[in-house]
N, C-alpha and C positions, 0 to 999 in steps of 0.2 A: 308439542313444539312443531312448527311448520318446517319442512325442509326447503332447501333453496329453490327447487323446481316449483313447488306449490306457491311459494311467495312470489316468484317471478311471474307465474301465470296470472295470479290475482292482481298484481300491481300493473301488469300489462293491460288489463281490462279496466283500469281505474283512472278517474280524473280527479286531480287534487286542487284544493284551494288553501293556500297558506294564510292563516289569520294572524300569526305573530312569529317573529324570529328574534331572539335576543341572546345576549351574553351577560350572565348574572353572577354576582358573588353572594354566596350564602355565608354570613359571618360565623366565625368560630364560636362555639358554645350556644348557638341558637337552636330553637326547637319549634316545629310546626305541629300543632295538635291535629288529630285525624279529621279529615273532611272528605267529601265526595268529589273526586276529580271527574268532571263530566265532559271532557273533550279528548280528542285524539292528540297526543303530543309525543315528542321524542327528545330525549336529553342526551348530551355527550358530556362525560365527566372529564374536565381538563386537568384538574389537580385537586388535592385535598382529601380528607377522610371524613366519613360519617356513615349514616345509615338511612336508607329509604325503606319504608314499610308499605307494601302494596298488598291490599287484601290479606293482611296479617302475615305476609311472607317478608322476612327481613333480607335486605341486600346490602352487604358492606360495600360502600362506594370505593372505587379504585380508578385511577386515571386510565383513560382509554376505553372504559365501559360505556355501552349505549343502553339507555333505559327507555322502554316502550310503554306508553300508557294508552288505555282505551277508556271510553266513557264508563261511568259507574264503577270506578276503581276507588276504594277507600285508601287514602294516602296520608302518610305522615312522614316527617323526616327530622333527624337530629344531626347536628354537626359537631365534630370533635372539638374539645376545648383548645387544642393546640394549633389549629390552622383553619383558614377559610376553605370553602369549596367553591371552585369556579366551574360553571356549566354553560354550555350552549343549550338552548331549548327552543323547539319549533312546535307551534300549535297548528293544527291543520284539520280540514274536513275533506271528505272525498266521497264519491259515488262510484259504483261499478257501472261502466258504460262501454258497450262494445257492440259490434255488428255480427249477427249470426244468421246465415241463410237469408241474406238480403233484408233482415229486420233488425232495427236498432233496439237494443235492450238496455234499459236504465233502471237501476234500483238502488236503494240505500245500502251502504256498506255494512250496516248492522254491527255485529261484534266479530266480524270475520278475523280481525287481527288479534282477537283475545288470546289465542294460544301463544302469541309472541310476547304477551305482556310480561314485563320483568326485565332482567338484565341479559344483555347480549355481550359477550366478551369478543373483542375484535382481534383478528390476526394482524392486521395492518392499521393500527390506531392513527398513525400520522395521516394516512390517506383519508380515513373517515373524518378526522378533525378538519382537514382541508375543505371537504364538502360542506360541513356544518358552517364553517367560517364563510364560505362562498355564498351560501344561502343567506346568512346573516347580513353580509355586506350588500348584497343585491336587494334585500328586502328594505333596507334603509332608503334606497332611491325609489321614488314613487312614480317615476315616468313609466309608461306602458312597456317600453322595450326592456327596461331593467326588471319589471315584474314578470315578463315572459321568460327572461333569462333565469330569474329566481325559481320559477316553476321547473324549468329544465334542470337547474342545479339540484333541486329537491329530488327529482327522479334519478339523477346521477348518484345522489346520496343513497337512495334505496338500492340502486344497482351495486354500489360498493358494499352495502350491508349484505346483499344477496351473495356477492362474491366471497365475503368473509365467512358466511354460513357454509357455502359450498366447500371452501378450503378447510374449515374445521371438520366438517363431516368426512371429507376425503382423507384428511390427515388421520382422523380417528380410525377409518377403515384401514389405512396403510399401517398404522401402529399395531392394530389387531393382527394383521397379516404377518408383520415382522415377529410379533410375540409367538404366533403359531410356529414360525420356522425356528425360533429359539427352542421351543419345546421339542420340535422334530430333531434338532441337533442334539439336545440332551438325551433323547431316546435312541439315537442312532449314531452316536459319536464314534463307535467302533467301525462303522461302515465308511466306504469312500464317499465323501461329500464335496460337491463343487458349488461355487456361487451360481453358476448357470442353472444347476438343478434346483437350488433353493428359490431363485427368482422365478423359474418356470412354475413352481408350485403355487405361487401367489399371483401369477399372471402379469408380471411387470418386467421391464428390461433389466439386464444385469447391472448396468450402470446406475439406474435409478434405485434398484434394490440395495446396492452397496452403499449409496449415499444415505438412504433412509435408515438402513441398519446401523450405520455409524452414528447418525444423529440420535438414535434411540438408545444404543448400548454403549457408545463411546469407543467401539472397536470396529474395524473392518471385519467382514464375515470370516475371512481366512484366519485372522488373528484371534477372533472369538472362538473358533473351532479349536485352534491350537492350544489356547489357554485352558479351555475346558478339558481337553485331553491331558494336558500336563497336570491339572488338578487331580484328575482320576489316577494318573500315573504316580503322583506323590502319595496318594492314599494307599495304592497297592504296594509301593516300595516300603512304606512305613509298617504295613500290617500283614502282608500276604506271605512273604518269604519265597515268592515264585521266582524262577529264573528270569533274567532280563529279557530273553527272547519271547517268553510267554507274556510278560507285561507289555512289551512292545505291541504284540498282536492284539491284546485285550483293549488297548487304547487306539487302535486303528492304524498301526504302522507295521507293514510286513517286513520292512528293512530295519533291523535292530540298530544298525550303525547310524542310519538317518535319524531314527528316534533319539538316539543318544546325543547327536549334534543339536537337534531342536531342544531337547531337555536342558542341555548345558546353556544354550543361548537364553532360554527363558529363566532358568533358575540359578545360573552362575556356577554350577558344578555338574559333574557327570552323574547319571543315575546311580552308579555304584557308590560314589562318594556320598550322595544324598542318603542312600539306604544305610550305609555304615553310620553316618552321623545321627540319623533318626533312631537308631537302635541303641545308642549309648545311654547308659543308666543316668 
């Protein structure tokens, strides 16, 4: 799979020629037997359900997905019996053409896009669809100015796809960083923990860290820490028989009375009441 930077560099050095742009309905219940797809093309799934099979790899169609084809792809598809599939599809050809050290370099694209073949899931599908529709509308007008705009819109479409790839890769990196701090919290819940320290561990601002943490876990970092500590406290109250002052320290609170207030706020009763209730036969 190409990353966003590799794709941007390649497309920056490329010249495109659009050979067709259309909006098509694939009827419910239809099937296309395998054939060799010998052109570059890109599809956007507007609606419907079905399956594309590309070089024996199955892709369940879903609205908002982008499908990339390269020459010499064995392709077949089947559409669900319950609904049609609507797609935008653009066929194109292109060459790599750029200037390097005062010399123009021009060569065939070959199979450079092959690692991208298959399904790309978009982060902002409405934006990607808008560019597909723009290319489609401009392609239908055959005057030179519209064709020039069509080619510009096609480059904008690729730019939008690059942005979506960047965003997914960055989001994946951020999610991994948040999960790392969740493990750190679980391992060090007895220690003083601040949002500032956790954000610093993964190299992002406190505000951004807090927003992404809540998106991933459903809780603000402080609430997540408190709830984890209260879970550990309930376990100790149920099974350990330790004094409340010791349990308070074991879950990260030096002040027993502050611990009791937090415990009551979260659990609806004091730690002592919870311990008595949990020990009833």
